[in-house]
C-alpha positions, 0 to 999 in steps of 0.5 A: 059519842056519835050514834047511828041514829044521829046520822041522817040517811036518805031512806026510800019514802014510798011504802010501795017502793020499799015492798017492791024492792024487797020482793025483787031482793027475795027472788034474787036471793032464792036464785043465788042460794039455789045456785050455791047448793044445786051442784052438790047433788050432781057432783058424782054425775059430773065426776063420772062424765069427765072421769074425775075423782071426788076430790077433783069434782069437789072444786066445783063447789069449793072454788065457788065458795071461796070466790063467793066468800071473798066477793061478799066483802069486796062488794061491800067495800065497793059500795064506798065508791060505787052505787048499789044500782051499778054494783048489782047490775055488774054482778048479775051480768057477771053471774049470767056470763058464767052461766052461759059459759057453763051451758056451753062447756065441753071440758072440766076446765070450762066448768070450773071457770064457769063456776068461778065467774058465777061466784064472782058475780053472785057474791054481790047478792048476799053482800047487798042483801045486808046493805040494802035494808040498812041504807034504804030502810029506817031503823024502825023497819030494818028488822022487817026488811032483814026478815023478808031477806031471810025468806029468800035464803030459806026458800033457796035452801029448800028448793035447791036440792029438789030442783037440782034432782028434778032437772038432772033427772029429767033433762041434763045437769048442764041445765042447772047453769041456766037457772041463774039466768032468771036473775036477769029478770030482776035487773029492770026493777033494781034499776028502777027502785035503787038510786044512784047514791054512793058512799065516799070517794076515797081512794081504793086500796087494791093491795089491801083487798088482794091481801085480804082475798088471798088470806081468806082464800088460803084459810078456807082452803086449809079448812076444806082441804085440811092442809096445814100449809094453806093455813100457815100461808093464810096466817102470814098473808093476814098478818101482812094485811093487818100491817097494811091497814094500819099504815096505808093512807086509805086502807081497804078496811079502816082499823076504826071498824075493829076499834068499835067495841060493840061491832067487834063483840057483835062479830065474835058472837055472830061467828059462834052462833052462826056456826051453831045455826049452820050446823043444822043443814049439815048434821041432819042429812048425815043423821038421816043417811047413816042412822035411818038409811034415808035416800036423798029424796026422802031427806029433802022431804023431811027437811022441806017443812022446816024450810017452808015454815022458816020462809013463811015466818021469817018476816014475823021475826023481823017485825019482832025485832022492830017492835020489841027490839033485837034483844027480845028476838035474840032471846026468842031465837036462842030459846027456839034453838036450845029447845030444838037442839035438845029435842033433836038429841032425844029424837035421834034414832027414834022417829023420822016424824019427831026429827022433822017436827023438832027441826022446824023449831031449830031452823026457825030459831036459826033464821031469827038469830041471823035477823037479830044479829044482822040488825044488832051489828048494823046498829053499831056502824056509822053510815061510812062503815056500813058497806065494809062492816056488813060485807065483813059480816057476810064473809064471817058468816060464810067462814063460820059455816065452813068451820062448822062443817069441817069440825062437825065432819071430823067429829062424825067421821071419828064416831065416838059411838060409845060416849053418850051425853044423853042416857035416853038414846039407845041406838049406838049409831045415833050417839054422836049426833045426839051428843052434837046436839047437846053441845050445840045447845050449850054453846047457844046458851053460853053465847046468849049470856055473852050477848046479854053481858054486852048488848042488853046493858044499853038502849037499842040504837045506842051501841056505836062506840069507838073503844077497843075490845081489850 
């Protein structure tokens, strides 16, 4: 049975070059994550200026996220034909073009167009942030590389709302379009540190790619708009995509990827655990607003320490994966998440200080969990499967976040104020949030046992297999 370890991959040899590449990647991730979050803050302002409803202005975010999600897997597939150097150059230039259109926009239509073009370019960043550590770093340094990438995500999440609030208050919301232009500063470094290596030269299945894009876009629309027709369309097109990859000579996604039992189980486990982790940045602002009447600036300050600590210790999580293995890091992350969720359940409605403190444990656990899962899944893939496999992981992570946000939003809107799983909570407005934290802790425990059942039975680096899931 072939393993990832048995495949010779040309890694960058110079430590200084590796470090420089990671620093550039972190900076680019910060800009990318900030760009995805900043416009949430100014949607009401844009709606007032162009006399648009909340549902209409939501397309500034929804449209961006749909293109972003589809783009991640598309860029992952394109690494089979084109070098990472050229793809990231194209993506960053496209991101800059969208930013310029946004700065010059005079109509609501131009703003939507600018955000869609931005998303089509920015999607290259999360896709390649997973592929670069796998292609350019040996297995014994890959966890550290993924941990360093997590720093960019944490810092971008922390700085996004704060920068958006400052820029829109001191200047004008249009200046938010100028911030992604900073990513152009990284282009000379990517051109210097990335080589021209590319994957295979197989024919590109454009029809398969279009079917996948339409199906994922329709499903995401169904989730965000709660529209049954979009869901049905997404399922039908997804069925056509499956038929396409089963019969095409060079399919967009090789079915062999999903016949890899370890990869398939890894994706299932990752979907649930990522959904649990991404619940944190959604639930906490809701809790602080509806239970504590916290204003947006205060919410940002309460969430800031956890994001900063996750950024500072993110690389440590990667080092733990390299030194002690992914299984150890999974157990560590699960422990942090479970303790963090249970503690937040007790702190809900009690004290802002306790919420901010326990949030640190949960956010750090989320960061470590993503590192461990990404590293685990990367080890199940052959070199030929890395591009599309990690691209699909990026896309699935986004879908997991969308599902989590939609489900949690409906639960919170429903209230369930009279039911409480935690008998020690006395404030009725906090019941639903306390209950959610208990349920999330239970889900993490269950999925950790599923991970142990499959991945803790075999040595690290020997998880690549071709047997089917069922």
